[in-house]
N, CA, C, O and the ligand as a Tripos MOL2 file, in Angstrom:
@<TRIPOS>MOLECULE
protein
  265   263    67     0     0
PROTEIN
NO_CHARGES

@<TRIPOS>ATOM
      1 N           0.8370   -1.2030   -0.0070 N.3       1 MET1
      2 CA          0.0300    0.0060   -0.1790 C.3       1 MET1
      3 C           0.8510    1.2140    0.0310 C.2       1 MET1
      4 O           1.7930    1.2620    0.8220 O.2       1 MET1
      5 N           0.4180    2.2650   -0.7720 N.am      2 ASN2
      6 CA          1.2600    3.4010   -0.9420 C.3       2 ASN2
      7 C           1.1400    4.3440    0.2600 C.2       2 ASN2
      8 O           0.0120    4.7090    0.5910 O.2       2 ASN2
      9 N           2.1850    4.7550    0.9210 N.am      3 ALA3
     10 CA          2.0870    5.6880    2.0940 C.3       3 ALA3
     11 C           3.3620    6.4990    2.0450 C.2       3 ALA3
     12 O           4.4200    5.9990    1.6630 O.2       3 ALA3
     13 N           3.2460    7.8170    2.4520 N.am      4 THR4
     14 CA          4.3780    8.5680    2.6780 C.3       4 THR4
     15 C           5.3190    8.0480    3.6880 C.2       4 THR4
     16 O           4.9000    7.4360    4.6700 O.2       4 THR4
     17 N           6.6360    8.2760    3.4780 N.am      5 THR5
     18 CA          7.7710    7.7680    4.3930 C.3       5 THR5
     19 C           8.2010    8.8690    5.2540 C.2       5 THR5
     20 O           8.8390    8.6340    6.2800 O.2       5 THR5
     21 N           7.8960   10.0280    4.9080 N.am      6 LYS6
     22 CA          8.4270   11.2680    5.7530 C.3       6 LYS6
     23 C           7.3150   12.3030    5.7640 C.2       6 LYS6
     24 O           6.3110   12.1160    5.0770 O.2       6 LYS6
     25 N           7.4530   13.3720    6.5070 N.am      7 ASP7
     26 CA          6.6150   14.6170    6.5810 C.3       7 ASP7
     27 C           6.8160   15.2250    5.4080 C.2       7 ASP7
     28 O           7.9240   15.3010    4.8760 O.2       7 ASP7
     29 N           5.6920   15.7240    4.9050 N.am      8 LEU8
     30 CA          5.6260   16.5740    3.5390 C.3       8 LEU8
     31 C           4.9780   17.8000    3.7760 C.2       8 LEU8
     32 O           4.2300   17.9130    4.7470 O.2       8 LEU8
     33 N           5.1890   18.7760    2.9610 N.am      9 TYR9
     34 CA          4.3450   19.9920    2.9930 C.3       9 TYR9
     35 C           3.9960   20.2280    1.4680 C.2       9 TYR9
     36 O           4.8520   20.5130    0.6300 O.2       9 TYR9
     37 N           2.6280   20.0770    1.1920 N.am     10 ILE10
     38 CA          2.2050   20.1170   -0.2100 C.3      10 ILE10
     39 C           1.3120   21.2490   -0.2130 C.2      10 ILE10
     40 O           0.5330   21.4720    0.7130 O.2      10 ILE10
     41 N           1.4270   22.0410   -1.3530 N.am     11 ALA11
     42 CA          0.5790   23.2920   -1.5750 C.3      11 ALA11
     43 C          -0.8280   22.9940   -1.3020 C.2      11 ALA11
     44 O          -1.2680   21.8860   -1.6080 O.2      11 ALA11
     45 N          -1.5450   23.8420   -0.7780 N.am     12 CYS12
     46 CA         -3.0190   23.6950   -0.4630 C.3      12 CYS12
     47 C          -3.7970   23.7070   -1.8520 C.2      12 CYS12
     48 O          -3.5510   24.5240   -2.7390 O.2      12 CYS12
     49 N          -4.6870   22.7880   -1.9360 N.am     13 PRO13
     50 CA         -5.5530   22.7400   -3.1150 C.3      13 PRO13
     51 C          -6.5820   23.7670   -3.2930 C.2      13 PRO13
     52 O          -7.1910   23.9250   -4.3510 O.2      13 PRO13
     53 N          -6.7750   24.5180   -2.1440 N.am     14 ASN14
     54 CA         -7.7700   25.6660   -2.1990 C.3      14 ASN14
     55 C          -7.1180   26.7530   -3.0060 C.2      14 ASN14
     56 O          -6.0490   27.2360   -2.6310 O.2      14 ASN14
     57 N          -7.7620   27.1820   -4.1730 N.am     15 PRO15
     58 CA         -7.0800   28.2910   -4.8980 C.3      15 PRO15
     59 C          -6.9390   29.5830   -4.2140 C.2      15 PRO15
     60 O          -6.1490   30.4280   -4.6340 O.2      15 PRO15
     61 N          -7.7460   29.7910   -3.0730 N.am     16 ASP16
     62 CA         -7.8020   30.9910   -2.4620 C.3      16 ASP16
     63 C          -6.7760   31.0150   -1.2690 C.2      16 ASP16
     64 O          -6.6380   31.9910   -0.5310 O.2      16 ASP16
     65 N          -6.0240   29.7630   -1.1470 N.am     17 CYS17
     66 CA         -5.0200   29.6680   -0.0960 C.3      17 CYS17
     67 C          -3.6040   29.5930   -0.5210 C.2      17 CYS17
     68 O          -3.2920   28.8280   -1.4330 O.2      17 CYS17
     69 N          -2.8500   30.2290   -0.0090 N.am     18 GLU18
     70 CA         -1.2900   29.9310   -0.3950 C.3      18 GLU18
     71 C          -0.5240   29.2000    0.6170 C.2      18 GLU18
     72 O           0.7060   29.1620    0.6140 O.2      18 GLU18
     73 N          -1.1960   28.6770    1.3990 N.am     19 GLY19
     74 CA         -0.6050   27.7930    2.5340 C.3      19 GLY19
     75 C          -0.2090   26.5490    2.0390 C.2      19 GLY19
     76 O          -0.4770   26.2080    0.8870 O.2      19 GLY19
     77 N           0.5660   25.6640    3.0220 N.am     20 LYS20
     78 CA          0.8620   24.3260    2.5210 C.3      20 LYS20
     79 C           0.3080   23.5610    3.5540 C.2      20 LYS20
     80 O           0.1760   23.9810    4.7040 O.2      20 LYS20
     81 N          -0.0730   22.2610    3.1040 N.am     21 VAL21
     82 CA         -0.7440   21.3190    4.0460 C.3      21 VAL21
     83 C           0.3020   20.3040    4.5100 C.2      21 VAL21
     84 O           1.0140   19.6970    3.7100 O.2      21 VAL21
     85 N           0.3660   20.1430    5.8570 N.am     22 GLU22
     86 CA          1.3610   19.2530    6.2990 C.3      22 GLU22
     87 C           0.7730   17.7810    6.1650 C.2      22 GLU22
     88 O          -0.3310   17.4660    6.6100 O.2      22 GLU22
     89 N           1.5020   17.0500    5.6050 N.am     23 VAL23
     90 CA          1.2080   15.5090    5.2410 C.3      23 VAL23
     91 C           2.0140   14.8160    6.1790 C.2      23 VAL23
     92 O           3.2130   14.7960    5.9010 O.2      23 VAL23
     93 N           1.6570   14.2370    7.2280 N.am     24 PRO24
     94 CA          2.6210   13.3190    8.1260 C.3      24 PRO24
     95 C           3.1910   12.2920    7.3210 C.2      24 PRO24
     96 O           2.7320   12.0130    6.2130 O.2      24 PRO24
     97 N           4.3300   11.6230    7.9100 N.am     25 ALA25
     98 CA          4.6870   10.3660    7.4550 C.3      25 ALA25
     99 C           3.6700    9.3370    7.7330 C.2      25 ALA25
    100 O           2.9740    9.3370    8.7480 O.2      25 ALA25
    101 N           3.6000    8.2750    6.5940 N.am     26 GLU26
    102 CA          2.5840    7.1240    6.7480 C.3      26 GLU26
    103 C           1.2190    7.6730    6.4070 C.2      26 GLU26
    104 O           0.2210    7.0300    6.7300 O.2      26 GLU26
    105 N           1.1200    8.8090    5.7800 N.am     27 THR27
    106 CA         -0.2920    9.2140    5.2560 C.3      27 THR27
    107 C          -0.5510    8.2880    3.9820 C.2      27 THR27
    108 O           0.3290    8.0300    3.1610 O.2      27 THR27
    109 N          -1.8640    7.8190    3.9160 N.am     28 GLU28
    110 CA         -2.2020    6.9700    2.9140 C.3      28 GLU28
    111 C          -3.3250    7.6310    1.9940 C.2      28 GLU28
    112 O          -3.9910    8.6040    2.3460 O.2      28 GLU28
    113 N          -3.4390    7.0190    0.8490 N.am     29 VAL29
    114 CA         -4.5310    7.6460   -0.0510 C.3      29 VAL29
    115 C          -5.8040    7.4070    0.6340 C.2      29 VAL29
    116 O          -6.0850    6.3590    1.2150 O.2      29 VAL29
    117 N          -6.6870    8.6120    0.5150 N.am     30 GLY30
    118 CA         -7.9450    8.5230    1.1100 C.3      30 GLY30
    119 C          -8.1830    9.1720    2.4760 C.2      30 GLY30
    120 O          -9.2690    9.3080    3.0400 O.2      30 GLY30
    121 N          -6.8830    9.5750    2.9370 N.am     31 GLU31
    122 CA         -6.9880   10.1770    4.3090 C.3      31 GLU31
    123 C          -7.4320   11.7000    4.1110 C.2      31 GLU31
    124 O          -7.1770   12.3200    3.0780 O.2      31 GLU31
    125 N          -8.0690   12.2020    5.1150 N.am     32 ILE32
    126 CA         -8.4780   13.4800    5.0050 C.3      32 ILE32
    127 C          -7.4620   14.4500    6.1390 C.2      32 ILE32
    128 O          -7.3410   14.2230    7.3430 O.2      32 ILE32
    129 N          -6.8670   15.4540    5.4330 N.am     33 LEU33
    130 CA         -6.0150   16.2280    6.2500 C.3      33 LEU33
    131 C          -6.5870   17.6870    6.3860 C.2      33 LEU33
    132 O          -7.5400   17.9750    5.6620 O.2      33 LEU33
    133 N          -6.1120   18.5900    7.2130 N.am     34 VAL34
    134 CA         -6.7250   19.7990    7.3580 C.3      34 VAL34
    135 C          -5.4790   20.7660    7.0440 C.2      34 VAL34
    136 O          -4.3430   20.5500    7.4650 O.2      34 VAL34
    137 N          -5.8350   21.8220    6.2770 N.am     35 CYS35
    138 CA         -4.9370   22.8110    6.1140 C.3      35 CYS35
    139 C          -4.8020   23.8870    7.1570 C.2      35 CYS35
    140 O          -5.7210   24.6680    7.4030 O.2      35 CYS35
    141 N          -3.5770   23.9120    7.7950 N.am     36 ASP36
    142 CA         -3.4880   24.9200    8.8750 C.3      36 ASP36
    143 C          -3.7440   26.3430    8.4750 C.2      36 ASP36
    144 O          -4.1400   27.1770    9.2900 O.2      36 ASP36
    145 N          -3.5290   26.5970    7.2870 N.am     37 GLU37
    146 CA         -3.6050   28.0240    6.8420 C.3      37 GLU37
    147 C          -5.0710   28.5320    6.6830 C.2      37 GLU37
    148 O          -5.4430   29.5820    7.2050 O.2      37 GLU37
    149 N          -5.8280   27.7900    5.9870 N.am     38 CYS38
    150 CA         -7.2720   28.0460    5.8310 C.3      38 CYS38
    151 C          -8.3540   27.0980    6.4910 C.2      38 CYS38
    152 O          -9.5460   27.3980    6.5690 O.2      38 CYS38
    153 N          -7.8670   26.0580    6.9030 N.am     39 GLY39
    154 CA         -8.7150   25.2620    7.7890 C.3      39 GLY39
    155 C          -9.5480   24.3180    6.9250 C.2      39 GLY39
    156 O         -10.3350   23.5670    7.5010 O.2      39 GLY39
    157 N          -9.4450   24.2890    5.5750 N.am     40 ILE40
    158 CA        -10.1590   23.3910    4.7350 C.3      40 ILE40
    159 C          -9.7680   21.8900    4.8420 C.2      40 ILE40
    160 O          -8.6060   21.5790    5.1030 O.2      40 ILE40
    161 N         -10.6910   21.0020    4.6500 N.am     41 ASP41
    162 CA        -10.4140   19.5790    4.6400 C.3      41 ASP41
    163 C          -9.9040   19.1390    3.2450 C.2      41 ASP41
    164 O         -10.5780   19.2950    2.2270 O.2      41 ASP41
    165 N          -8.7590   18.6190    3.2610 N.am     42 VAL42
    166 CA         -8.3360   17.9330    1.8790 C.3      42 VAL42
    167 C          -8.1240   16.4520    1.9740 C.2      42 VAL42
    168 O          -7.6970   15.8600    2.9650 O.2      42 VAL42
    169 N          -8.4770   15.9140    0.8080 N.am     43 GLU43
    170 CA         -8.3950   14.5700    0.5580 C.3      43 GLU43
    171 C          -6.9980   14.1560   -0.0850 C.2      43 GLU43
    172 O          -6.5040   14.9080   -0.9260 O.2      43 GLU43
    173 N          -6.3800   13.0380    0.2680 N.am     44 VAL44
    174 CA         -5.1760   12.5280   -0.3220 C.3      44 VAL44
    175 C          -5.6330   11.7440   -1.5290 C.2      44 VAL44
    176 O          -6.3230   10.7340   -1.3980 O.2      44 VAL44
    177 N          -5.2580   12.1960   -2.6800 N.am     45 MET45
    178 CA         -5.8010   11.5160   -3.8680 C.3      45 MET45
    179 C          -4.7270   10.4690   -4.2360 C.2      45 MET45
    180 O          -5.0280    9.3000   -4.4770 O.2      45 MET45
    181 N          -3.4800   10.9300   -4.2690 N.am     46 THR46
    182 CA         -2.5040    9.8240   -4.8290 C.3      46 THR46
    183 C          -1.3440   10.0490   -3.8500 C.2      46 THR46
    184 O          -1.1190   11.1440   -3.3350 O.2      46 THR46
    185 N          -0.6230    8.9410   -3.6290 N.am     47 VAL47
    186 CA          0.7470    9.0270   -3.0370 C.3      47 VAL47
    187 C           1.6120    8.0620   -3.9970 C.2      47 VAL47
    188 O           1.2780    6.9260   -4.3340 O.2      47 VAL47
    189 N           2.8450    8.7730   -4.3890 N.am     48 ASN48
    190 CA          3.6370    7.9590   -5.2310 C.3      48 ASN48
    191 C           5.0350    8.4810   -5.0210 C.2      48 ASN48
    192 O           5.4360    9.5470   -5.4870 O.2      48 ASN48
    193 N           5.7280    7.6740   -4.3030 N.am     49 ASN49
    194 CA          7.1500    8.0450   -3.9160 C.3      49 ASN49
    195 C           7.3540    9.4650   -3.2050 C.2      49 ASN49
    196 O           8.2360   10.2630   -3.5230 O.2      49 ASN49
    197 N           6.4950    9.6410   -2.2870 N.am     50 ASP50
    198 CA          6.5300   10.8920   -1.4980 C.3      50 ASP50
    199 C           5.9640   12.0910   -2.3960 C.2      50 ASP50
    200 O           5.9920   13.2530   -1.9900 O.2      50 ASP50
    201 N           5.5200   11.7790   -3.4730 N.am     51 ASP51
    202 CA          4.9200   12.8670   -4.3720 C.3      51 ASP51
    203 C           3.3860   12.7150   -4.0700 C.2      51 ASP51
    204 O           2.7930   11.7270   -4.5020 O.2      51 ASP51
    205 N           2.7650   13.6250   -3.3750 N.am     52 VAL52
    206 CA          1.3800   13.5130   -2.9460 C.3      52 VAL52
    207 C           0.5930   14.4030   -3.6810 C.2      52 VAL52
    208 O           1.0690   15.5160   -3.9030 O.2      52 VAL52
    209 N          -0.6230   14.1000   -4.1400 N.am     53 SER53
    210 CA         -1.5960   15.1270   -4.7060 C.3      53 SER53
    211 C          -2.7780   15.1700   -3.8150 C.2      53 SER53
    212 O          -3.2780   14.1190   -3.4150 O.2      53 SER53
    213 N          -3.2380   16.2950   -3.4930 N.am     54 LEU54
    214 CA         -4.2990   16.5890   -2.7950 C.3      54 LEU54
    215 C          -5.4820   17.2150   -3.4550 C.2      54 LEU54
    216 O          -5.2750   17.9200   -4.4420 O.2      54 LEU54
    217 N          -6.7350   17.0310   -3.0080 N.am     55 GLU55
    218 CA         -7.9050   17.8450   -3.4960 C.3      55 GLU55
    219 C          -8.6800   18.3150   -2.4110 C.2      55 GLU55
    220 O          -8.5700   17.8280   -1.2860 O.2      55 GLU55
    221 N          -9.4590   19.2370   -2.6860 N.am     56 VAL56
    222 CA        -10.3120   19.9540   -1.6500 C.3      56 VAL56
    223 C         -11.4480   18.8670   -1.2500 C.2      56 VAL56
    224 O         -12.2050   18.4600   -2.1320 O.2      56 VAL56
    225 N         -11.5560   18.4350   -0.0160 N.am     57 PHE57
    226 CA        -12.5280   17.5000    0.3140 C.3      57 PHE57
    227 C         -13.9310   18.0240    0.3150 C.2      57 PHE57
    228 O         -14.2960   18.9180    1.0780 O.2      57 PHE57
    229 N         -14.7840   17.3840   -0.6490 N.am     58 GLU58
    230 CA        -16.1180   17.9520   -0.7300 C.3      58 GLU58
    231 C         -17.0510   17.2890    0.3360 C.2      58 GLU58
    232 O         -17.2310   16.0770    0.4600 O.2      58 GLU58
    233 N         -17.6260   18.3020    1.1000 N.am     59 ASP59
    234 CA        -18.4630   17.6780    2.2010 C.3      59 ASP59
    235 C         -19.7930   17.4090    1.4940 C.2      59 ASP59
    236 O         -20.4140   18.3600    1.0200 O.2      59 ASP59
    237 N         -20.2770   16.1150    1.3970 N.am     60 GLU60
    238 CA        -21.4740   15.9070    0.8000 C.3      60 GLU60
    239 C         -22.7600   16.2560    1.5400 C.2      60 GLU60
    240 O         -23.8890   15.9780    1.1370 O.2      60 GLU60
    241 N         -22.4950   16.8220    2.5380 N.am     61 GLU61
    242 CA        -23.8020   17.3080    3.3190 C.3      61 GLU61
    243 C         -24.9570   16.3300    3.5580 C.2      61 GLU61
    244 O         -26.1440   16.6550    3.5720 O.2      61 GLU61
    245 N         -24.4400   15.0050    3.7570 N.am     62 GLU62
    246 CA        -25.2480   13.9580    4.2280 C.3      62 GLU62
    247 C         -25.6540   14.0010    5.5260 C.2      62 GLU62
    248 O         -24.8500   14.3950    6.3710 O.2      62 GLU62
    249 N         -26.8040   13.6540    5.8580 N.am     63 ASP63
    250 CA        -27.2270   13.7540    7.3050 C.3      63 ASP63
    251 C         -27.2960   12.1760    7.6610 C.2      63 ASP63
    252 O         -28.1080   11.3770    7.1930 O.2      63 ASP63
    253 N         -26.2590   11.9000    8.6000 N.am     64 TRP64
    254 CA        -26.3090   10.6250    9.3160 C.3      64 TRP64
    255 C         -27.2470   10.4640   10.5330 C.2      64 TRP64
    256 O         -26.9440   10.8350   11.6660 O.2      64 TRP64
    257 N         -28.2930    9.9380   10.2300 N.am     65 GLU65
    258 CA        -29.2530    9.7970   11.3640 C.3      65 GLU65
    259 C         -29.0940    8.5680   12.1490 C.2      65 GLU65
    260 O         -28.9050    7.5320   11.5110 O.2      65 GLU65
    261 N         -29.1350    8.5210   13.2650 N.am     66 GLU66
    262 CA        -29.0360    7.2020   13.9960 C.3      66 GLU66
    263 C         -30.5610    6.7460   14.6410 C.2      66 GLU66
    264 O         -30.6760    5.6960   15.2730 O.2      66 GLU66
    265 ZN         -5.2150   26.1380    2.7790 Zn       67 ZN67
@<TRIPOS>BOND
     1     1     2 1
     2     2     3 1
     3     3     4 2
     4     3     5 am
     5     5     6 1
     6     6     7 1
     7     7     8 2
     8     7     9 am
     9     9    10 1
    10    10    11 1
    11    11    12 2
    12    11    13 am
    13    13    14 1
    14    14    15 1
    15    15    16 2
    16    15    17 am
    17    17    18 1
    18    18    19 1
    19    19    20 2
    20    19    21 am
    21    21    22 1
    22    22    23 1
    23    23    24 2
    24    23    25 am
    25    25    26 1
    26    26    27 1
    27    27    28 2
    28    27    29 am
    29    29    30 1
    30    30    31 1
    31    31    32 2
    32    31    33 am
    33    33    34 1
    34    34    35 1
    35    35    36 2
    36    35    37 am
    37    37    38 1
    38    38    39 1
    39    39    40 2
    40    39    41 am
    41    41    42 1
    42    42    43 1
    43    43    44 2
    44    43    45 am
    45    45    46 1
    46    46    47 1
    47    47    48 2
    48    47    49 am
    49    49    50 1
    50    50    51 1
    51    51    52 2
    52    51    53 am
    53    53    54 1
    54    54    55 1
    55    55    56 2
    56    55    57 am
    57    57    58 1
    58    58    59 1
    59    59    60 2
    60    59    61 am
    61    61    62 1
    62    62    63 1
    63    63    64 2
    64    63    65 am
    65    65    66 1
    66    66    67 1
    67    67    68 2
    68    67    69 am
    69    69    70 1
    70    70    71 1
    71    71    72 2
    72    71    73 am
    73    73    74 1
    74    74    75 1
    75    75    76 2
    76    75    77 am
    77    77    78 1
    78    78    79 1
    79    79    80 2
    80    79    81 am
    81    81    82 1
    82    82    83 1
    83    83    84 2
    84    83    85 am
    85    85    86 1
    86    86    87 1
    87    87    88 2
    88    87    89 am
    89    89    90 1
    90    90    91 1
    91    91    92 2
    92    91    93 am
    93    93    94 1
    94    94    95 1
    95    95    96 2
    96    95    97 am
    97    97    98 1
    98    98    99 1
    99    99   100 2
   100    99   101 am
   101   101   102 1
   102   102   103 1
   103   103   104 2
   104   103   105 am
   105   105   106 1
   106   106   107 1
   107   107   108 2
   108   107   109 am
   109   109   110 1
   110   110   111 1
   111   111   112 2
   112   111   113 am
   113   113   114 1
   114   114   115 1
   115   115   116 2
   116   115   117 am
   117   117   118 1
   118   118   119 1
   119   119   120 2
   120   119   121 am
   121   121   122 1
   122   122   123 1
   123   123   124 2
   124   123   125 am
   125   125   126 1
   126   126   127 1
   127   127   128 2
   128   127   129 am
   129   129   130 1
   130   130   131 1
   131   131   132 2
   132   131   133 am
   133   133   134 1
   134   134   135 1
   135   135   136 2
   136   135   137 am
   137   137   138 1
   138   138   139 1
   139   139   140 2
   140   139   141 am
   141   141   142 1
   142   142   143 1
   143   143   144 2
   144   143   145 am
   145   145   146 1
   146   146   147 1
   147   147   148 2
   148   147   149 am
   149   149   150 1
   150   150   151 1
   151   151   152 2
   152   151   153 am
   153   153   154 1
   154   154   155 1
   155   155   156 2
   156   155   157 am
   157   157   158 1
   158   158   159 1
   159   159   160 2
   160   159   161 am
   161   161   162 1
   162   162   163 1
   163   163   164 2
   164   163   165 am
   165   165   166 1
   166   166   167 1
   167   167   168 2
   168   167   169 am
   169   169   170 1
   170   170   171 1
   171   171   172 2
   172   171   173 am
   173   173   174 1
   174   174   175 1
   175   175   176 2
   176   175   177 am
   177   177   178 1
   178   178   179 1
   179   179   180 2
   180   179   181 am
   181   181   182 1
   182   182   183 1
   183   183   184 2
   184   183   185 am
   185   185   186 1
   186   186   187 1
   187   187   188 2
   188   187   189 am
   189   189   190 1
   190   190   191 1
   191   191   192 2
   192   191   193 am
   193   193   194 1
   194   194   195 1
   195   195   196 2
   196   195   197 am
   197   197   198 1
   198   198   199 1
   199   199   200 2
   200   199   201 am
   201   201   202 1
   202   202   203 1
   203   203   204 2
   204   203   205 am
   205   205   206 1
   206   206   207 1
   207   207   208 2
   208   207   209 am
   209   209   210 1
   210   210   211 1
   211   211   212 2
   212   211   213 am
   213   213   214 1
   214   214   215 1
   215   215   216 2
   216   215   217 am
   217   217   218 1
   218   218   219 1
   219   219   220 2
   220   219   221 am
   221   221   222 1
   222   222   223 1
   223   223   224 2
   224   223   225 am
   225   225   226 1
   226   226   227 1
   227   227   228 2
   228   227   229 am
   229   229   230 1
   230   230   231 1
   231   231   232 2
   232   231   233 am
   233   233   234 1
   234   234   235 1
   235   235   236 2
   236   235   237 am
   237   237   238 1
   238   238   239 1
   239   239   240 2
   240   239   241 am
   241   241   242 1
   242   242   243 1
   243   243   244 2
   244   243   245 am
   245   245   246 1
   246   246   247 1
   247   247   248 2
   248   247   249 am
   249   249   250 1
   250   250   251 1
   251   251   252 2
   252   251   253 am
   253   253   254 1
   254   254   255 1
   255   255   256 2
   256   255   257 am
   257   257   258 1
   258   258   259 1
   259   259   260 2
   260   259   261 am
   261   261   262 1
   262   262   263 1
   263   263   264 2
@<TRIPOS>SUBSTRUCTURE
     1 MET1         2 RESIDUE 1 A MET
     2 ASN2         6 RESIDUE 1 A ASN
     3 ALA3        10 RESIDUE 1 A ALA
     4 THR4        14 RESIDUE 1 A THR
     5 THR5        18 RESIDUE 1 A THR
     6 LYS6        22 RESIDUE 1 A LYS
     7 ASP7        26 RESIDUE 1 A ASP
     8 LEU8        30 RESIDUE 1 A LEU
     9 TYR9        34 RESIDUE 1 A TYR
    10 ILE10       38 RESIDUE 1 A ILE
    11 ALA11       42 RESIDUE 1 A ALA
    12 CYS12       46 RESIDUE 1 A CYS
    13 PRO13       50 RESIDUE 1 A PRO
    14 ASN14       54 RESIDUE 1 A ASN
    15 PRO15       58 RESIDUE 1 A PRO
    16 ASP16       62 RESIDUE 1 A ASP
    17 CYS17       66 RESIDUE 1 A CYS
    18 GLU18       70 RESIDUE 1 A GLU
    19 GLY19       74 RESIDUE 1 A GLY
    20 LYS20       78 RESIDUE 1 A LYS
    21 VAL21       82 RESIDUE 1 A VAL
    22 GLU22       86 RESIDUE 1 A GLU
    23 VAL23       90 RESIDUE 1 A VAL
    24 PRO24       94 RESIDUE 1 A PRO
    25 ALA25       98 RESIDUE 1 A ALA
    26 GLU26      102 RESIDUE 1 A GLU
    27 THR27      106 RESIDUE 1 A THR
    28 GLU28      110 RESIDUE 1 A GLU
    29 VAL29      114 RESIDUE 1 A VAL
    30 GLY30      118 RESIDUE 1 A GLY
    31 GLU31      122 RESIDUE 1 A GLU
    32 ILE32      126 RESIDUE 1 A ILE
    33 LEU33      130 RESIDUE 1 A LEU
    34 VAL34      134 RESIDUE 1 A VAL
    35 CYS35      138 RESIDUE 1 A CYS
    36 ASP36      142 RESIDUE 1 A ASP
    37 GLU37      146 RESIDUE 1 A GLU
    38 CYS38      150 RESIDUE 1 A CYS
    39 GLY39      154 RESIDUE 1 A GLY
    40 ILE40      158 RESIDUE 1 A ILE
    41 ASP41      162 RESIDUE 1 A ASP
    42 VAL42      166 RESIDUE 1 A VAL
    43 GLU43      170 RESIDUE 1 A GLU
    44 VAL44      174 RESIDUE 1 A VAL
    45 MET45      178 RESIDUE 1 A MET
    46 THR46      182 RESIDUE 1 A THR
    47 VAL47      186 RESIDUE 1 A VAL
    48 ASN48      190 RESIDUE 1 A ASN
    49 ASN49      194 RESIDUE 1 A ASN
    50 ASP50      198 RESIDUE 1 A ASP
    51 ASP51      202 RESIDUE 1 A ASP
    52 VAL52      206 RESIDUE 1 A VAL
    53 SER53      210 RESIDUE 1 A SER
    54 LEU54      214 RESIDUE 1 A LEU
    55 GLU55      218 RESIDUE 1 A GLU
    56 VAL56      222 RESIDUE 1 A VAL
    57 PHE57      226 RESIDUE 1 A PHE
    58 GLU58      230 RESIDUE 1 A GLU
    59 ASP59      234 RESIDUE 1 A ASP
    60 GLU60      238 RESIDUE 1 A GLU
    61 GLU61      242 RESIDUE 1 A GLU
    62 GLU62      246 RESIDUE 1 A GLU
    63 ASP63      250 RESIDUE 1 A ASP
    64 TRP64      254 RESIDUE 1 A TRP
    65 GLU65      258 RESIDUE 1 A GLU
    66 GLU66      262 RESIDUE 1 A GLU
    67 ZN67       265 GROUP 0 **** ****
């Protein structure tokens, strides 16, 4: 399984944000991270030899009722 091997700082996918998202070591595809700069949730789309791509995580606004 692909996972990062070291801490990385990847440019925030939010076009209004110039910050970087901290991607801790052992982050895997599908994990949700938070940008310290703008507070947005970002999803890890791919991990490839410590080259990580991120996308803004779309909140689907589903109501989970119990
Ligand atoms: Zn940001």
